[in-house]
C-alpha beads as a LAMMPS data file, in Angstrom:
LAMMPS data file: protein, C-alpha beads

221 atoms
220 bonds

1 atom types
1 bond types

-500.0 500.0 xlo xhi
-500.0 500.0 ylo yhi
-500.0 500.0 zlo zhi

Masses

1 110.0

Atoms # bond

1 1 1 -209.498 393.983 -452.114
2 1 1 -208.516 395.362 -448.716
3 1 1 -206.454 398.514 -449.035
4 1 1 -202.748 397.581 -449.171
5 1 1 -200.570 398.804 -446.336
6 1 1 -197.641 399.517 -448.678
7 1 1 -196.912 399.730 -452.401
8 1 1 -193.821 398.279 -454.044
9 1 1 -192.954 399.153 -457.639
10 1 1 -190.783 397.613 -460.263
11 1 1 -188.564 400.310 -461.797
12 1 1 -187.687 399.623 -465.425
13 1 1 -190.685 399.591 -467.742
14 1 1 -193.028 400.439 -464.852
15 1 1 -191.871 403.794 -463.484
16 1 1 -189.055 404.481 -465.956
17 1 1 -189.491 404.145 -469.708
18 1 1 -186.511 402.094 -470.871
19 1 1 -187.149 403.076 -474.464
20 1 1 -186.256 406.710 -473.855
21 1 1 -182.750 405.493 -474.748
22 1 1 -184.013 405.711 -478.336
23 1 1 -182.975 409.373 -478.365
24 1 1 -179.354 408.489 -477.579
25 1 1 -179.542 405.684 -480.131
26 1 1 -180.200 408.111 -482.963
27 1 1 -176.509 409.014 -482.904
28 1 1 -175.496 405.495 -483.950
29 1 1 -178.328 404.064 -486.070
30 1 1 -181.216 404.991 -488.350
31 1 1 -183.368 402.471 -486.472
32 1 1 -182.880 403.296 -482.785
33 1 1 -186.088 401.469 -481.833
34 1 1 -184.638 398.188 -483.075
35 1 1 -181.504 398.825 -481.023
36 1 1 -183.523 399.672 -477.922
37 1 1 -185.744 396.589 -478.263
38 1 1 -182.878 394.148 -478.768
39 1 1 -180.873 395.768 -475.979
40 1 1 -183.779 395.355 -473.545
41 1 1 -184.437 391.771 -474.667
42 1 1 -180.838 390.719 -474.076
43 1 1 -180.671 392.655 -470.807
44 1 1 -183.526 390.571 -469.389
45 1 1 -182.244 387.322 -470.873
46 1 1 -178.845 387.858 -469.282
47 1 1 -180.401 388.399 -465.832
48 1 1 -182.271 385.096 -466.080
49 1 1 -179.284 383.210 -467.469
50 1 1 -176.862 384.597 -464.887
51 1 1 -179.242 383.677 -462.065
52 1 1 -179.515 380.116 -463.364
53 1 1 -175.751 379.890 -463.898
54 1 1 -174.927 381.365 -460.484
55 1 1 -172.750 383.986 -462.216
56 1 1 -174.001 387.264 -460.751
57 1 1 -172.730 390.643 -461.860
58 1 1 -174.630 393.830 -461.152
59 1 1 -177.223 395.282 -463.512
60 1 1 -174.876 397.937 -464.841
61 1 1 -172.544 395.237 -466.156
62 1 1 -175.496 393.206 -467.467
63 1 1 -176.760 396.298 -469.267
64 1 1 -173.330 396.954 -470.769
65 1 1 -173.002 393.343 -471.984
66 1 1 -176.503 393.454 -473.487
67 1 1 -175.688 396.694 -475.303
68 1 1 -172.468 395.217 -476.645
69 1 1 -174.349 392.212 -478.018
70 1 1 -177.088 394.343 -479.556
71 1 1 -174.558 396.568 -481.297
72 1 1 -172.678 393.572 -482.712
73 1 1 -175.883 391.827 -483.768
74 1 1 -177.057 394.912 -485.641
75 1 1 -173.665 395.547 -487.178
76 1 1 -173.228 398.913 -485.475
77 1 1 -169.814 400.338 -484.614
78 1 1 -170.235 403.353 -482.346
79 1 1 -167.275 405.282 -481.049
80 1 1 -166.357 404.716 -477.385
81 1 1 -167.934 408.093 -476.583
82 1 1 -171.189 407.119 -478.322
83 1 1 -171.298 403.782 -476.483
84 1 1 -170.728 405.585 -473.193
85 1 1 -173.555 408.002 -474.030
86 1 1 -175.909 405.058 -474.588
87 1 1 -175.020 403.623 -471.191
88 1 1 -175.368 406.999 -469.492
89 1 1 -178.885 407.261 -470.955
90 1 1 -179.888 404.462 -468.554
91 1 1 -179.130 406.772 -465.637
92 1 1 -181.508 409.493 -466.861
93 1 1 -184.488 407.540 -468.172
94 1 1 -187.758 409.418 -468.493
95 1 1 -190.753 408.407 -466.407
96 1 1 -194.155 407.573 -467.843
97 1 1 -196.403 410.672 -467.836
98 1 1 -198.673 409.625 -464.968
99 1 1 -195.995 408.411 -462.551
100 1 1 -195.689 411.467 -460.328
101 1 1 -199.464 411.893 -459.942
102 1 1 -199.951 408.199 -459.180
103 1 1 -197.277 408.183 -456.490
104 1 1 -198.670 411.345 -454.909
105 1 1 -202.151 409.802 -454.705
106 1 1 -200.866 406.603 -453.096
107 1 1 -199.003 408.472 -450.364
108 1 1 -198.986 408.644 -447.368
109 1 1 -198.868 404.834 -447.580
110 1 1 -195.219 403.758 -447.623
111 1 1 -193.835 403.343 -451.148
112 1 1 -190.802 401.450 -452.375
113 1 1 -188.986 400.201 -455.441
114 1 1 -187.856 396.597 -455.875
115 1 1 -185.642 396.363 -458.928
116 1 1 -182.976 394.473 -460.804
117 1 1 -181.165 397.811 -460.971
118 1 1 -177.983 398.347 -459.008
119 1 1 -178.119 400.869 -456.137
120 1 1 -176.140 403.351 -458.237
121 1 1 -178.554 403.028 -461.163
122 1 1 -181.660 403.371 -459.000
123 1 1 -180.317 406.386 -457.121
124 1 1 -179.428 408.084 -460.407
125 1 1 -182.784 407.345 -462.058
126 1 1 -184.817 408.535 -459.067
127 1 1 -182.729 411.690 -458.756
128 1 1 -182.876 412.448 -462.487
129 1 1 -186.664 412.060 -462.469
130 1 1 -187.059 414.358 -459.464
131 1 1 -188.623 411.604 -457.336
132 1 1 -186.315 411.946 -454.329
133 1 1 -188.118 411.535 -451.035
134 1 1 -191.106 409.698 -452.499
135 1 1 -189.858 406.210 -451.633
136 1 1 -189.142 404.798 -448.197
137 1 1 -187.105 401.972 -449.723
138 1 1 -185.022 401.531 -452.882
139 1 1 -184.444 397.787 -452.896
140 1 1 -181.895 396.279 -455.269
141 1 1 -181.246 392.656 -456.149
142 1 1 -177.618 393.477 -455.371
143 1 1 -178.431 392.630 -451.758
144 1 1 -179.104 388.968 -452.590
145 1 1 -176.846 388.617 -455.668
146 1 1 -179.468 387.151 -457.987
147 1 1 -182.221 388.492 -460.218
148 1 1 -185.990 388.401 -460.450
149 1 1 -188.031 386.244 -460.465
150 1 1 -186.083 384.499 -457.700
151 1 1 -188.068 384.330 -454.441
152 1 1 -184.922 385.611 -452.705
153 1 1 -185.476 388.945 -454.449
154 1 1 -189.167 389.258 -453.602
155 1 1 -188.391 388.496 -449.946
156 1 1 -186.643 391.876 -449.714
157 1 1 -189.978 393.738 -449.695
158 1 1 -191.609 392.224 -446.604
159 1 1 -188.292 392.405 -444.779
160 1 1 -187.902 396.124 -445.516
161 1 1 -191.484 397.145 -444.752
162 1 1 -191.963 394.846 -441.771
163 1 1 -195.160 393.529 -443.367
164 1 1 -196.301 390.246 -444.848
165 1 1 -196.178 389.953 -448.637
166 1 1 -199.969 389.799 -448.676
167 1 1 -200.176 393.279 -447.112
168 1 1 -198.110 394.801 -449.933
169 1 1 -199.299 395.538 -453.462
170 1 1 -196.513 394.807 -455.928
171 1 1 -196.819 396.797 -459.167
172 1 1 -195.059 395.948 -462.416
173 1 1 -195.603 396.332 -466.138
174 1 1 -193.668 393.105 -466.741
175 1 1 -196.027 390.128 -466.758
176 1 1 -193.238 387.675 -465.844
177 1 1 -192.434 389.877 -462.818
178 1 1 -196.086 389.845 -461.759
179 1 1 -196.048 386.057 -462.016
180 1 1 -192.948 385.847 -459.833
181 1 1 -194.292 388.261 -457.234
182 1 1 -197.696 386.576 -457.144
183 1 1 -196.124 383.153 -456.734
184 1 1 -194.138 384.533 -453.795
185 1 1 -197.319 385.780 -452.088
186 1 1 -197.682 389.470 -452.930
187 1 1 -200.941 390.981 -454.023
188 1 1 -200.144 392.171 -457.505
189 1 1 -201.091 394.926 -459.914
190 1 1 -200.149 394.478 -463.547
191 1 1 -199.782 397.726 -465.471
192 1 1 -200.591 396.302 -468.887
193 1 1 -199.771 399.351 -470.980
194 1 1 -199.774 397.458 -474.281
195 1 1 -202.924 395.383 -473.782
196 1 1 -201.119 392.052 -474.184
197 1 1 -202.149 388.639 -472.771
198 1 1 -200.913 387.544 -469.367
199 1 1 -198.079 385.030 -469.300
200 1 1 -199.160 381.375 -469.028
201 1 1 -197.494 380.814 -465.664
202 1 1 -200.578 379.949 -463.592
203 1 1 -200.569 383.278 -461.766
204 1 1 -203.269 385.918 -462.273
205 1 1 -202.769 389.547 -461.188
206 1 1 -205.144 390.780 -458.498
207 1 1 -205.542 394.100 -460.315
208 1 1 -204.902 395.040 -463.935
209 1 1 -204.604 398.652 -465.090
210 1 1 -203.449 400.457 -468.205
211 1 1 -201.808 403.354 -466.333
212 1 1 -200.444 403.751 -462.845
213 1 1 -202.830 406.589 -462.018
214 1 1 -205.708 404.088 -462.179
215 1 1 -204.383 402.234 -459.134
216 1 1 -205.795 404.475 -456.354
217 1 1 -209.378 404.037 -457.523
218 1 1 -208.941 400.300 -458.052
219 1 1 -207.597 399.661 -454.556
220 1 1 -209.689 402.191 -452.667
221 1 1 -207.046 404.752 -451.774

Bonds

1 1 1 2
2 1 2 3
3 1 3 4
4 1 4 5
5 1 5 6
6 1 6 7
7 1 7 8
8 1 8 9
9 1 9 10
10 1 10 11
11 1 11 12
12 1 12 13
13 1 13 14
14 1 14 15
15 1 15 16
16 1 16 17
17 1 17 18
18 1 18 19
19 1 19 20
20 1 20 21
21 1 21 22
22 1 22 23
23 1 23 24
24 1 24 25
25 1 25 26
26 1 26 27
27 1 27 28
28 1 28 29
29 1 29 30
30 1 30 31
31 1 31 32
32 1 32 33
33 1 33 34
34 1 34 35
35 1 35 36
36 1 36 37
37 1 37 38
38 1 38 39
39 1 39 40
40 1 40 41
41 1 41 42
42 1 42 43
43 1 43 44
44 1 44 45
45 1 45 46
46 1 46 47
47 1 47 48
48 1 48 49
49 1 49 50
50 1 50 51
51 1 51 52
52 1 52 53
53 1 53 54
54 1 54 55
55 1 55 56
56 1 56 57
57 1 57 58
58 1 58 59
59 1 59 60
60 1 60 61
61 1 61 62
62 1 62 63
63 1 63 64
64 1 64 65
65 1 65 66
66 1 66 67
67 1 67 68
68 1 68 69
69 1 69 70
70 1 70 71
71 1 71 72
72 1 72 73
73 1 73 74
74 1 74 75
75 1 75 76
76 1 76 77
77 1 77 78
78 1 78 79
79 1 79 80
80 1 80 81
81 1 81 82
82 1 82 83
83 1 83 84
84 1 84 85
85 1 85 86
86 1 86 87
87 1 87 88
88 1 88 89
89 1 89 90
90 1 90 91
91 1 91 92
92 1 92 93
93 1 93 94
94 1 94 95
95 1 95 96
96 1 96 97
97 1 97 98
98 1 98 99
99 1 99 100
100 1 100 101
101 1 101 102
102 1 102 103
103 1 103 104
104 1 104 105
105 1 105 106
106 1 106 107
107 1 107 108
108 1 108 109
109 1 109 110
110 1 110 111
111 1 111 112
112 1 112 113
113 1 113 114
114 1 114 115
115 1 115 116
116 1 116 117
117 1 117 118
118 1 118 119
119 1 119 120
120 1 120 121
121 1 121 122
122 1 122 123
123 1 123 124
124 1 124 125
125 1 125 126
126 1 126 127
127 1 127 128
128 1 128 129
129 1 129 130
130 1 130 131
131 1 131 132
132 1 132 133
133 1 133 134
134 1 134 135
135 1 135 136
136 1 136 137
137 1 137 138
138 1 138 139
139 1 139 140
140 1 140 141
141 1 141 142
142 1 142 143
143 1 143 144
144 1 144 145
145 1 145 146
146 1 146 147
147 1 147 148
148 1 148 149
149 1 149 150
150 1 150 151
151 1 151 152
152 1 152 153
153 1 153 154
154 1 154 155
155 1 155 156
156 1 156 157
157 1 157 158
158 1 158 159
159 1 159 160
160 1 160 161
161 1 161 162
162 1 162 163
163 1 163 164
164 1 164 165
165 1 165 166
166 1 166 167
167 1 167 168
168 1 168 169
169 1 169 170
170 1 170 171
171 1 171 172
172 1 172 173
173 1 173 174
174 1 174 175
175 1 175 176
176 1 176 177
177 1 177 178
178 1 178 179
179 1 179 180
180 1 180 181
181 1 181 182
182 1 182 183
183 1 183 184
184 1 184 185
185 1 185 186
186 1 186 187
187 1 187 188
188 1 188 189
189 1 189 190
190 1 190 191
191 1 191 192
192 1 192 193
193 1 193 194
194 1 194 195
195 1 195 196
196 1 196 197
197 1 197 198
198 1 198 199
199 1 199 200
200 1 200 201
201 1 201 202
202 1 202 203
203 1 203 204
204 1 204 205
205 1 205 206
206 1 206 207
207 1 207 208
208 1 208 209
209 1 209 210
210 1 210 211
211 1 211 212
212 1 212 213
213 1 213 214
214 1 214 215
215 1 215 216
216 1 216 217
217 1 217 218
218 1 218 219
219 1 219 220
220 1 220 221
């Protein structure tokens, strides 16, 4: 593979560990992992359904609706303050351990984030993680009012970088996101942290790694 001219990262599940909300969940349930998993599942489902329905609201509202469903489904009744604390946890998610080192090794190539997250959520997460200044672009689906894997979302990357999709390596831990990006024309890197099979969507990642700090060696940076 020729060395990419830019690197574009998914945010949630790739740079930021969505399941760090488990700590906030301990205040409302004895099984915070179950809450976190169902919350994430419904969060993604609602993005796909809203895109198909043409009923866009930003990711903060999607996340709130998904949390509300998960709490009802699990029979949990947190106080308003506890529910607010769960939502606020999404603004201060932890990063995976190797993230900072991986980003440092990939610089000085331009780096960006392309995410379902709203601009407010992305700004807060990057700031909380101490990653300010590492990304040339924080690209949100808010600009096109629909969610991944719509091609309208993936088009934001080439437009921002002034490059073709094939000159950019798109990195995600979500296999469905890799399929969408690959179908659009990006070169793709799947961070398969859990060692699961690729989705059966007729798209194969160009690179597969277990951790983000394996990317530089795999792409010759």
